[in-house]
VOGU-3710 file (C-alpha; in Angstrom, 3 decimals, decimal comma):
1> xxxxxxxxxx> -18,874/7,763/14,028  -20,047/7,256/10,437  -18,949/10,778/9,490  -15,504/10,124/10,963  -15,232/6,827/9,052  -16,314/8,473/5,788  -13,819/11,283/6,334  -10,967/8,845/7,027  -11,849/6,814/3,930  -11,932/9,967/1,794
11> xxxxxxxxxx> -8,636/11,181/3,261  -7,024/7,806/2,549  -8,244/7,835/-1,051  -6,983/11,413/-1,480  -3,524/10,601/-0,127  -3,318/7,384/-2,134  -4,458/9,096/-5,335  -2,172/12,109/-5,069  0,792/9,875/-4,248  0,899/8,634/-7,848
21> xxxxxxxxxx> 1,093/12,183/-9,159  3,895/13,002/-6,709  5,729/9,816/-7,667  5,383/10,621/-11,356  6,719/14,134/-10,834  9,526/12,810/-8,644  10,750/10,671/-11,514  11,683/13,889/-13,341  14,357/14,605/-10,722  15,418/11,288/-9,150
31> xxxxxxxxxx> 16,070/7,725/-10,180  13,546/5,122/-8,945  15,801/3,518/-6,316  16,885/6,916/-4,961  13,272/8,079/-4,825  12,255/4,949/-2,898  15,209/5,314/-0,550  14,345/8,904/0,319  10,657/8,031/0,654  11,492/5,142/2,994
41> xxxxxxxxxx> 13,771/7,309/5,111  11,044/9,920/5,504  8,539/7,188/6,390  10,946/5,664/8,905  11,578/9,042/10,511  7,820/9,585/10,793  7,435/6,207/12,529  10,065/6,842/15,221  7,679/8,851/17,444  5,018/6,141/16,965
51> xxxxxxxxxx> 7,463/3,446/18,062  8,386/5,491/21,122  4,737/6,061/22,039  3,866/2,393/21,581  6,828/1,453/23,773  5,527/3,743/26,516  2,016/2,310/26,119  3,357/-1,251/26,264  5,148/-0,508/29,550  1,760/0,262/31,096
61> xxxxxxxxxx> 0,264/-3,041/29,915  0,612/-6,104/32,133  0,423/-8,719/29,368  3,311/-11,136/28,993  3,736/-11,879/25,315  6,686/-13,994/24,299  8,250/-12,922/21,030  10,698/-14,995/19,058  13,115/-12,284/17,943  14,616/-14,455/15,156
71> xxxxxxxxxx> 11,197/-14,953/13,531  10,433/-11,262/13,938  13,680/-10,188/12,246  13,371/-12,804/9,486  9,785/-11,797/8,730  10,686/-8,103/8,807  13,618/-8,550/6,422  11,588/-10,664/3,988  8,661/-8,228/4,016  11,084/-5,330/3,560
81> xxxxxxxxxx> 12,768/-6,968/0,579  9,425/-7,734/-1,077  8,212/-4,184/-0,453  11,471/-2,769/-1,825  11,210/-4,903/-4,968  7,558/-4,069/-5,576  8,043/-0,343/-4,924  11,093/-0,202/-7,162  9,303/-1,957/-10,011  6,358/0,403/-9,616
91> xxxxxxxxxx> 8,644/3,444/-9,654  10,423/2,164/-12,754  7,052/1,646/-14,436  5,876/5,160/-13,558  8,773/6,521/-15,630  7,179/5,101/-18,761  3,456/5,638/-18,188  0,970/8,047/-16,656  0,003/8,237/-12,998  -3,544/7,155/-13,885
101> xxxxxxxxxx> -2,403/3,964/-15,577  -0,024/3,175/-12,721  -2,839/3,672/-10,214  -5,119/1,413/-12,232  -2,553/-1,385/-12,379  -1,689/-1,052/-8,700  -5,337/-1,012/-7,599  -5,992/-4,167/-9,591  -4,859/-6,083/-6,495  -8,475/-5,662/-5,330
111> xxxxxxxxxx> -9,398/-8,245/-7,950  -6,209/-10,326/-7,959  -6,069/-11,095/-4,215  -9,459/-12,851/-3,921  -8,822/-14,811/-7,112  -5,419/-15,957/-5,814  -7,150/-16,932/-2,578  -9,183/-19,494/-4,511  -5,999/-21,240/-5,654  -4,505/-21,082/-2,144
121> xxxxxxxxxx> -7,730/-22,564/-0,708  -8,406/-19,471/1,435  -11,982/-18,559/2,227  -12,854/-15,049/1,045  -15,770/-13,183/2,583  -18,652/-11,762/0,590  -17,584/-8,163/1,306  -14,250/-8,735/-0,432  -15,999/-10,222/-3,453  -18,388/-7,256/-3,552
131> xxxxxxxxxx> -15,396/-4,897/-3,560  -13,767/-6,857/-6,383  -16,957/-6,887/-8,447  -17,555/-3,183/-7,780  -14,016/-2,296/-8,818  -14,288/-4,384/-11,986  -17,663/-2,837/-12,805  -16,304/0,683/-12,209  -13,283/0,104/-14,433  -15,309/-1,602/-17,161
141> xxxxxxxx> -17,137/1,668/-17,836  -13,954/3,676/-18,360  -12,588/4,451/-21,758  -8,998/4,582/-22,846  -9,155/8,374/-22,560  -10,100/8,099/-18,860  -6,756/6,432/-18,144  -4,654/9,096/-19,829
//
């Protein structure tokens, strides 16, 4: 199981890391909003089989879960708008900087989220703090040339 977990973590890091290069190269051919639109359409098309499979799996389950459709739609629309805004701003930023710098700024959420949790009076576990400290320590040893 540990080998599988390590493989999945490595695969995730590879996909996440190469995505910035692909996004940077995509900016040579498309505008940021168009790029995000196409990317979202591809992602949505990839999720259709998952939705179908989950629907089939849910039919086999006997649980009765009440869902307030209005809250579900409202939450989905708000999350979608926030994701659209954040992705668009990131794409616009990638036009003017390198993929490495964009990845650094984006990954800084590892530090920002626990710190914001303090102000929102949310308890943060020690593992999250260790990740934040590790990330900060890792980045502190980089030079400006590492980010180019």
